[in-house]
DSSP file (Angstrom, degrees, kcal/mol; ACC not computed):
  #  RESIDUE AA STRUCTURE BP1 BP2  ACC     N-H-->O    O-->H-N    N-H-->O    O-->H-N    TCO  KAPPA ALPHA  PHI   PSI    X-CA   Y-CA   Z-CA
    1    1 A M              0   0    0      0, 0.0     2,-0.2     0, 0.0     0, 0.0   0.000 360.0 360.0 360.0 135.9  -30.6   35.0  -40.3
    2    2 A K        -     0   0    0      1,-0.1     2,-0.3     0, 0.0     0, 0.0  -0.480 360.0-112.7 -73.1 137.2  -33.0   34.4  -43.2
    3    3 A K        -     0   0    0     -2,-0.2     2,-0.3     1,-0.1    -1,-0.1  -0.517  27.0-122.1 -72.5 133.6  -33.9   30.7  -43.7
    4    4 A C        +     0   0    0     80,-0.4    -1,-0.1    -2,-0.3     3,-0.0  -0.606  31.1 177.1 -76.2 129.4  -32.6   29.1  -46.8
    5    5 A E        +     0   0    0     -2,-0.3    12,-2.7    12,-0.1    13,-0.4   0.504  55.4  62.9-111.5  -7.5  -35.5   27.8  -49.0
    6    6 A Y  E     -A   16   0A   0     10,-0.3     2,-0.4    11,-0.1    10,-0.2  -0.887  59.0-150.7-123.9 149.1  -33.6   26.5  -52.0
    7    7 A W  E     -A   15   0A   0      8,-3.2     8,-2.8    -2,-0.3     2,-0.6  -0.971  18.4-147.9-110.4 134.1  -31.0   23.8  -52.8
    8    8 A T  E     -A   14   0A   0     -2,-0.4     6,-0.2     6,-0.2     5,-0.1  -0.906  14.0-141.9-105.8 121.5  -28.8   24.6  -55.7
    9    9 A T    >   -     0   0    0      4,-3.2     3,-2.2    -2,-0.6     0, 0.0  -0.230  30.9 -98.2 -77.2 171.2  -27.7   21.5  -57.6
   10   10 A K  T 3  S+     0   0    0      1,-0.3    -1,-0.1     2,-0.1    -2,-0.0   0.709 125.5  54.8 -65.5 -19.0  -24.2   21.2  -59.1
   11   11 A D  T 3  S-     0   0    0      2,-0.1    -1,-0.3     0, 0.0    -2,-0.0   0.385 124.0-103.8 -92.3   5.2  -25.5   22.3  -62.6
   12   12 A G  S <  S+     0   0    0     -3,-2.2     2,-0.3     1,-0.3    -2,-0.1   0.461  71.9 145.5  92.2   0.5  -26.9   25.5  -61.0
   13   13 A T        -     0   0    0     -5,-0.1    -4,-3.2     1,-0.0     2,-0.5  -0.559  41.5-140.8 -73.0 134.6  -30.6   24.4  -60.9
   14   14 A K  E     -A    8   0A   0     -2,-0.3     2,-0.4    -6,-0.2    -6,-0.2  -0.852  20.9-176.8 -99.2 131.4  -32.5   25.8  -57.8
   15   15 A I  E     -A    7   0A   0     -8,-2.8    -8,-3.2    -2,-0.5     5,-0.1  -0.992  31.4-114.4-127.8 131.4  -35.0   23.5  -56.2
   16   16 A K  E >   -A    6   0A   0     -2,-0.4     3,-1.6   -10,-0.2     4,-0.5  -0.431  25.6-129.1 -60.5 136.5  -37.2   24.4  -53.3
   17   17 A I  G >  S+     0   0    0    -12,-2.7     3,-1.2     1,-0.3    -1,-0.2   0.870 109.7  57.1 -58.6 -35.2  -36.1   22.3  -50.4
   18   18 A Q  G 3  S+     0   0    0    -13,-0.4    -1,-0.3     1,-0.2   -12,-0.1   0.710 104.4  54.1 -66.0 -20.1  -39.8   21.2  -49.9
   19   19 A D  G <  S+     0   0    0     -3,-1.6    -1,-0.2     2,-0.0    -2,-0.2   0.475  81.6 110.9 -93.9  -2.5  -39.8   19.9  -53.5
   20   20 A L  S <  S-     0   0    0     -3,-1.2     2,-0.0    -4,-0.5    -3,-0.0  -0.426  74.4-112.8 -69.4 146.4  -36.8   17.6  -53.1
   21   21 A T     >  -     0   0    0      1,-0.1     4,-2.7    -2,-0.1     5,-0.2  -0.354  27.0-110.5 -69.4 160.0  -37.5   13.9  -53.3
   22   22 A N  H  > S+     0   0    0      1,-0.2     4,-2.6     2,-0.2     5,-0.2   0.925 119.9  49.5 -57.6 -45.0  -36.9   11.9  -50.1
   23   23 A D  H  > S+     0   0    0      1,-0.2     4,-2.8     2,-0.2    -1,-0.2   0.924 112.1  47.5 -62.9 -42.5  -33.9   10.2  -51.7
   24   24 A H  H  > S+     0   0    0      1,-0.2     4,-2.6     2,-0.2    -1,-0.2   0.936 112.5  49.7 -64.6 -44.3  -32.4   13.4  -52.9
   25   25 A L  H  X S+     0   0    0     -4,-2.7     4,-2.0     2,-0.2    -2,-0.2   0.913 113.1  45.7 -57.7 -46.4  -32.9   15.0  -49.4
   26   26 A I  H  X S+     0   0    0     -4,-2.6     4,-2.6     2,-0.2    -1,-0.2   0.918 113.1  50.8 -63.9 -45.0  -31.3   12.1  -47.6
   27   27 A N  H  X S+     0   0    0     -4,-2.8     4,-2.6    -5,-0.2    -2,-0.2   0.889 108.5  51.4 -62.3 -40.0  -28.4   12.0  -50.1
   28   28 A I  H  X S+     0   0    0     -4,-2.6     4,-2.9     2,-0.2    -1,-0.2   0.925 111.6  46.8 -60.1 -46.3  -27.8   15.7  -49.7
   29   29 A I  H  X S+     0   0    0     -4,-2.0     4,-2.2     2,-0.2    -2,-0.2   0.913 113.2  49.1 -65.1 -42.0  -27.6   15.4  -45.9
   30   30 A K  H  X S+     0   0    0     -4,-2.6     4,-2.2     2,-0.2    -2,-0.2   0.931 112.3  48.0 -61.1 -47.1  -25.4   12.3  -46.1
   31   31 A F  H  X S+     0   0    0     -4,-2.6     4,-2.8     1,-0.2     5,-0.2   0.929 111.8  49.8 -57.0 -49.9  -23.0   14.1  -48.6
   32   32 A L  H  X S+     0   0    0     -4,-2.9     4,-3.0     1,-0.2     5,-0.2   0.896 110.3  51.0 -62.3 -38.2  -22.9   17.3  -46.4
   33   33 A R  H  X S+     0   0    0     -4,-2.2     4,-2.1     2,-0.2    -1,-0.2   0.912 111.3  46.6 -64.7 -42.7  -22.1   15.2  -43.3
   34   34 A R  H  X S+     0   0    0     -4,-2.2     4,-1.7     2,-0.2    -2,-0.2   0.955 116.3  45.3 -62.8 -48.3  -19.3   13.3  -45.0
   35   35 A Y  H  X S+     0   0    0     -4,-2.8     4,-2.3     1,-0.2    -2,-0.2   0.921 113.7  48.7 -61.3 -46.9  -17.8   16.6  -46.4
   36   36 A A  H  X S+     0   0    0     -4,-3.0     4,-3.0    -5,-0.2     5,-0.2   0.857 105.4  58.5 -66.0 -34.5  -18.2   18.4  -43.1
   37   37 A S  H  X S+     0   0    0     -4,-2.1     4,-1.9    -5,-0.2    -1,-0.2   0.922 109.9  44.0 -60.8 -43.5  -16.5   15.6  -41.2
   38   38 A K  H  X S+     0   0    0     -4,-1.7     4,-2.4     2,-0.2    -2,-0.2   0.923 114.5  49.3 -65.3 -45.9  -13.4   16.0  -43.4
   39   39 A K  H  X S+     0   0    0     -4,-2.3     4,-2.4     2,-0.2    -2,-0.2   0.864 109.3  51.5 -64.0 -37.3  -13.5   19.8  -43.2
   40   40 A L  H  X S+     0   0    0     -4,-3.0     4,-2.1     2,-0.2    -1,-0.2   0.919 110.6  48.5 -67.3 -41.8  -13.8   19.8  -39.4
   41   41 A D  H  X S+     0   0    0     -4,-1.9     4,-2.6    -5,-0.2    -2,-0.2   0.911 111.5  50.8 -61.2 -41.9  -10.9   17.5  -39.1
   42   42 A E  H  X S+     0   0    0     -4,-2.4     4,-2.5     2,-0.2    -2,-0.2   0.889 109.0  50.7 -61.3 -41.4   -8.9   19.7  -41.5
   43   43 A E  H  X S+     0   0    0     -4,-2.4     4,-2.4     2,-0.2    -1,-0.2   0.884 111.4  48.6 -64.5 -38.8   -9.7   22.9  -39.4
   44   44 A I  H  X S+     0   0    0     -4,-2.1     4,-2.2     2,-0.2    -2,-0.2   0.941 112.0  48.0 -66.5 -46.2   -8.6   21.1  -36.2
   45   45 A D  H  X S+     0   0    0     -4,-2.6     4,-1.9     1,-0.2    -2,-0.2   0.908 112.8  49.3 -58.6 -42.8   -5.3   20.0  -37.8
   46   46 A T  H  X S+     0   0    0     -4,-2.5     4,-2.6     1,-0.2    -1,-0.2   0.907 108.1  54.9 -61.6 -43.6   -4.8   23.5  -39.2
   47   47 A G  H  X S+     0   0    0     -4,-2.4     4,-2.7     1,-0.2    -1,-0.2   0.902 107.7  48.1 -59.2 -43.8   -5.5   24.9  -35.7
   48   48 A Y  H  X S+     0   0    0     -4,-2.2     4,-1.9     2,-0.2    -1,-0.2   0.873 110.4  52.3 -66.0 -36.3   -2.8   22.7  -34.1
   49   49 A S  H  X S+     0   0    0     -4,-1.9     4,-0.9     2,-0.2    -2,-0.2   0.928 112.6  45.4 -63.5 -45.7   -0.3   23.7  -36.8
   50   50 A V  H >X S+     0   0    0     -4,-2.6     3,-0.9     1,-0.2     4,-0.8   0.918 109.4  55.2 -60.0 -45.7   -1.0   27.4  -36.1
   51   51 A L  H >< S+     0   0    0     -4,-2.7     3,-0.9     1,-0.3    -1,-0.2   0.879 103.1  56.0 -56.1 -42.0   -0.8   26.9  -32.4
   52   52 A A  H 3< S+     0   0    0     -4,-1.9    -1,-0.3     1,-0.2    -2,-0.2   0.779 109.4  46.9 -63.7 -25.3    2.6   25.4  -32.7
   53   53 A S  H << S+     0   0    0     -3,-0.9     2,-0.3    -4,-0.9    -1,-0.2   0.557  88.2 103.7 -94.9  -5.9    3.9   28.5  -34.5
   54   54 A L    <<  -     0   0    0     -3,-0.9    -3,-0.0    -4,-0.8    -4,-0.0  -0.554  43.5-175.9 -80.8 138.7    2.4   31.1  -32.1
   55   55 A G        +     0   0    0     -2,-0.3     2,-0.2     5,-0.0    -1,-0.1   0.760  55.5  82.9-102.9 -32.0    4.8   32.8  -29.6
   56   56 A G  S  > S-     0   0    0      1,-0.1     4,-2.3     2,-0.0     5,-0.2  -0.503  71.3-135.9 -83.6 145.8    2.5   35.0  -27.5
   57   57 A E  H  > S+     0   0    0      1,-0.2     4,-2.5     2,-0.2    -1,-0.1   0.889 104.9  50.2 -63.7 -39.7    0.6   33.6  -24.5
   58   58 A M  H  > S+     0   0    0      2,-0.2     4,-2.4     1,-0.2     5,-0.2   0.891 110.6  48.9 -68.0 -40.0   -2.6   35.4  -25.4
   59   59 A A  H  > S+     0   0    0      2,-0.2     4,-2.2     1,-0.2    -1,-0.2   0.912 112.3  48.6 -65.2 -41.7   -2.5   34.2  -29.0
   60   60 A Q  H  X S+     0   0    0     -4,-2.3     4,-2.7     2,-0.2    -2,-0.2   0.909 110.5  52.3 -62.7 -41.1   -1.9   30.6  -27.8
   61   61 A F  H  X S+     0   0    0     -4,-2.5     4,-2.1     2,-0.2    -2,-0.2   0.943 112.0  43.9 -58.4 -50.5   -4.8   31.0  -25.3
   62   62 A F  H  X S+     0   0    0     -4,-2.4     4,-2.2     2,-0.2    -1,-0.2   0.877 112.7  52.2 -68.1 -36.4   -7.3   32.1  -27.8
   63   63 A C  H  X S+     0   0    0     -4,-2.2     4,-2.4    -5,-0.2    -1,-0.2   0.925 109.7  50.3 -63.4 -44.3   -6.1   29.5  -30.4
   64   64 A E  H  X S+     0   0    0     -4,-2.7     4,-2.3     1,-0.2    -2,-0.2   0.867 108.9  51.8 -61.3 -37.7   -6.6   26.8  -27.7
   65   65 A Q  H  X S+     0   0    0     -4,-2.1     4,-2.2     2,-0.2    -1,-0.2   0.909 109.4  49.1 -66.7 -39.1  -10.0   28.0  -26.9
   66   66 A D  H  X S+     0   0    0     -4,-2.2     4,-2.4     2,-0.2    -2,-0.2   0.892 111.3  50.0 -65.3 -39.4  -11.0   27.9  -30.6
   67   67 A L  H  X S+     0   0    0     -4,-2.4     4,-2.7     2,-0.2    -2,-0.2   0.901 108.4  52.4 -66.4 -39.2   -9.6   24.3  -30.8
   68   68 A D  H  X S+     0   0    0     -4,-2.3     4,-1.3     2,-0.2    -2,-0.2   0.914 110.5  49.2 -58.8 -43.4  -11.6   23.3  -27.8
   69   69 A R  H  < S+     0   0    0     -4,-2.2     4,-0.5     1,-0.2    -2,-0.2   0.920 113.6  45.3 -62.3 -45.4  -14.7   24.7  -29.4
   70   70 A L  H >< S+     0   0    0     -4,-2.4     3,-1.0     1,-0.2    -2,-0.2   0.906 111.6  52.0 -67.0 -40.6  -14.1   22.8  -32.7
   71   71 A E  H 3< S+     0   0    0     -4,-2.7    -1,-0.2     1,-0.3    -2,-0.2   0.753 108.5  52.1 -69.3 -23.5  -13.2   19.5  -30.9
   72   72 A S  T 3< S+     0   0    0     -4,-1.3    -1,-0.3    -3,-0.2    -2,-0.2   0.540  91.2 101.5 -88.7  -6.0  -16.4   19.6  -28.9
   73   73 A M    <   -     0   0    0     -3,-1.0     2,-0.2    -4,-0.5    -3,-0.0  -0.517  63.7-140.8 -79.9 143.8  -18.6   20.1  -32.0
   74   74 A T     >  -     0   0    0     -2,-0.2     4,-2.4     1,-0.1     5,-0.2  -0.488  33.4-105.1 -83.9 168.8  -20.6   17.4  -33.7
   75   75 A V  H  > S+     0   0    0     28,-0.9     4,-2.4     1,-0.2     5,-0.2   0.891 123.9  53.3 -64.4 -37.4  -20.7   17.4  -37.5
   76   76 A D  H  > S+     0   0    0      2,-0.2     4,-2.5     1,-0.2    -1,-0.2   0.894 108.2  49.9 -64.4 -40.1  -24.3   18.7  -37.3
   77   77 A D  H  > S+     0   0    0      2,-0.2     4,-2.0     1,-0.2    -2,-0.2   0.933 110.8  49.8 -61.1 -46.6  -23.1   21.5  -35.1
   78   78 A Y  H  X S+     0   0    0     -4,-2.4     4,-1.8     1,-0.2    -2,-0.2   0.914 112.5  47.0 -58.7 -46.0  -20.3   22.4  -37.6
   79   79 A L  H  X S+     0   0    0     -4,-2.4     4,-2.4     1,-0.2     7,-0.3   0.913 109.8  52.8 -67.1 -40.6  -22.8   22.3  -40.5
   80   80 A S  H  < S+     0   0    0     -4,-2.5    -1,-0.2     1,-0.2    -2,-0.2   0.865 114.9  43.0 -64.0 -33.1  -25.3   24.5  -38.7
   81   81 A N  H  < S+     0   0    0     -4,-2.0    -1,-0.2    -5,-0.2    -2,-0.2   0.778 127.3  27.4 -79.5 -27.4  -22.6   27.1  -38.0
   82   82 A S  H  < S+     0   0    0     -4,-1.8    -2,-0.2     1,-0.2    -3,-0.2   0.501 118.1  48.8-120.1  -2.6  -20.9   27.1  -41.4
   83   83 A F    ><  -     0   0    0     -4,-2.4     3,-2.1    -5,-0.2     4,-0.4  -0.759  60.9-163.8-142.3  92.0  -23.6   26.1  -44.0
   84   84 A P  T >> S+     0   0    0      0, 0.0     4,-0.6     0, 0.0     3,-0.6   0.769  85.4  58.0 -51.2 -37.6  -26.9   28.0  -43.7
   85   85 A P  H 3> S+     0   0    0      0, 0.0     4,-2.2     0, 0.0     5,-0.2   0.742  88.1  80.1 -66.6 -18.9  -29.0   25.6  -45.9
   86   86 A Y  H <> S+     0   0    0     -3,-2.1     4,-2.6    -7,-0.3     5,-0.2   0.913  89.0  50.0 -57.4 -48.8  -28.2   22.6  -43.6
   87   87 A D  H <> S+     0   0    0     -3,-0.6     4,-2.8    -4,-0.4    -1,-0.2   0.896 111.3  49.6 -59.6 -39.7  -30.8   23.5  -40.9
   88   88 A A  H  X S+     0   0    0     -4,-0.6     4,-2.2     2,-0.2    -1,-0.2   0.888 111.0  49.9 -67.5 -37.1  -33.6   23.9  -43.5
   89   89 A L  H  X S+     0   0    0     -4,-2.2     4,-1.9     2,-0.2    -2,-0.2   0.914 113.1  45.9 -65.2 -42.0  -32.7   20.5  -45.0
   90   90 A L  H  X S+     0   0    0     -4,-2.6     4,-2.2     2,-0.2    -2,-0.2   0.918 110.8  52.8 -65.3 -44.4  -32.7   18.9  -41.6
   91   91 A E  H  X S+     0   0    0     -4,-2.8     4,-2.4    -5,-0.2    -2,-0.2   0.919 109.8  49.1 -58.3 -43.7  -36.0   20.5  -40.7
   92   92 A E  H  X S+     0   0    0     -4,-2.2     4,-1.7     1,-0.2    -1,-0.2   0.885 109.4  51.1 -63.5 -38.5  -37.6   19.2  -43.9
   93   93 A S  H  <>S+     0   0    0     -4,-1.9     5,-2.6     1,-0.2    -1,-0.2   0.856 110.6  50.1 -68.4 -32.2  -36.3   15.7  -43.2
   94   94 A F  H ><5S+     0   0    0     -4,-2.2     3,-1.2     3,-0.2    -2,-0.2   0.907 107.1  54.0 -68.6 -43.3  -37.8   15.9  -39.7
   95   95 A K  H 3<5S+     0   0    0     -4,-2.4    -2,-0.2     1,-0.3    -1,-0.2   0.887 112.1  44.6 -58.2 -38.6  -41.2   17.1  -41.1
   96   96 A R  T 3<5S-     0   0    0     -4,-1.7    -1,-0.3    -5,-0.2    -2,-0.2   0.480 110.1-125.7 -84.8  -2.0  -41.2   14.0  -43.4
   97   97 A K  T < 5 +     0   0    0     -3,-1.2    -3,-0.2    -4,-0.2     2,-0.2   0.861  45.9 174.2  58.7  36.8  -40.1   11.7  -40.6
   98   98 A L      < -     0   0    0     -5,-2.6     2,-0.7    -6,-0.1    -1,-0.2  -0.496  35.6-113.9 -74.6 145.3  -37.2   10.5  -42.6
   99   99 A K        +     0   0    0     -2,-0.2     2,-0.4     2,-0.0    -1,-0.1  -0.723  45.2 165.8 -85.1 113.8  -34.7    8.2  -40.9
  100  100 A L        -     0   0    0     -2,-0.7     2,-0.5   -71,-0.0   -74,-0.0  -0.971  38.6-120.8-125.5 140.5  -31.3    9.8  -40.5
  101  101 A V        -     0   0    0     -2,-0.4     2,-0.2     1,-0.0    -2,-0.0  -0.712  34.3-126.3 -79.7 127.7  -28.5    8.8  -38.3
  102  102 A Q              0   0    0     -2,-0.5    -1,-0.0     1,-0.1     0, 0.0  -0.500 360.0 360.0 -74.6 142.9  -27.7   11.6  -35.9
  103  103 A T              0   0    0     -2,-0.2   -28,-0.9   -29,-0.0    -1,-0.1   0.329 360.0 360.0-119.5 360.0  -24.0   12.8  -35.8
């Protein structure tokens, strides 16, 4: 997978991740973690709703496996799997030795 090198702001401006200010980089990561935490919870809730409606044993088995995978994920794992720029943002924050709370 190609590494993401740009962050696109809400107004459509593209900024190289290496050119983001420290504050902007930290705020982006914090925002993404808050958003992903909610989305992960929503996916798990949706999975349990689907599981309750499934009739076949195989379908239930695979749904339960997917739920187990989601429930074992950290927010960082979820972001790494679902949002390609996240790893590049984290890598840049580590290069700069910025203090981030791990999730």
